[in-house]
matplotlib code that plots the C-alpha trace (Angstrom):
import matplotlib.pyplot as plt

x = [4.9, 6.6, 9.9, 10.7, 13.7, 11.4, 8.9, 11.5, 12.6, 9.1, 7.7, 4.9, 2.5, 3.5, 3.0, -0.4, -1.5, -0.2, -2.0, -5.3, -4.9, -4.0, -7.1, -9.3, -7.7, -8.1, -11.8, -12.2, -10.3, -12.6, -15.6, -14.0, -13.3, -16.8, -18.2, -15.6, -14.1, -10.7, -7.9, -4.9, -5.7, -2.1, -2.7, -4.9, -2.0, 0.5, -1.8, -2.4, 1.3, 2.2, -0.5, 1.1, 4.6, 3.4, 1.6, 4.6, 6.9, 4.5, 4.4, 8.2, 8.5, 6.0, 7.7, 11.1, 9.7, 8.1, 11.3, 13.4, 11.0]
y = [-5.0, -4.1, -2.1, 0.8, -1.1, -4.0, -1.7, 0.3, -2.6, -3.3, -1.9, 0.6, -2.1, -4.4, -1.5, -0.7, -4.3, -4.5, -1.3, -2.7, -5.8, -3.8, -1.6, -4.7, -6.1, -2.7, -2.8, -6.3, -5.4, -2.4, -4.8, -7.2, -4.4, -3.1, -6.6, -7.3, -10.2, -8.7, -11.2, -9.0, -5.3, -4.4, -5.5, -2.5, -0.2, -2.3, -2.2, 1.6, 2.3, 0.1, 1.8, 5.1, 3.9, 2.7, 6.0, 8.0, 5.9, 6.4, 10.1, 10.3, 8.4, 10.6, 13.7, 12.5, 11.5, 14.9, 16.7, 14.7, 14.9]
z = [6.2, 3.0, 3.4, 1.1, -0.4, -1.3, -3.0, -4.8, -7.0, -8.2, -11.5, -11.6, -12.8, -9.9, -7.4, -8.8, -8.5, -4.9, -4.1, -5.4, -3.3, -0.2, -0.6, -0.9, 2.3, 4.0, 3.1, 4.5, 7.7, 8.3, 8.0, 10.4, 12.9, 12.7, 13.5, 16.2, 14.3, 13.8, 14.7, 14.3, 15.0, 14.1, 10.6, 9.9, 10.7, 8.6, 5.6, 5.9, 6.1, 3.2, 1.1, 2.1, 1.1, -2.3, -3.0, -1.9, -4.2, -7.1, -6.5, -6.4, -9.6, -11.4, -10.1, -11.3, -14.7, -15.2, -14.2, -16.6, -19.6]

ax = plt.figure().add_subplot(projection="3d")
ax.plot(x, y, z, "-o")
ax.set_aspect("equal")
plt.show()
């Protein structure tokens, strides 16, 4: 699970790339859960929360950029 401090040092491009990878992983985890092949059920929650952290950070950055400019 990615911590907020780890994510805050990444650039916007890196965050977007990681978000895409996590969304693909989330899709695959959903398939595994539907077919009862999921090895680590807790990974679903970790991925979902990391996606939320990235989206929150992106929103904060866009809000601060629009407030400054």
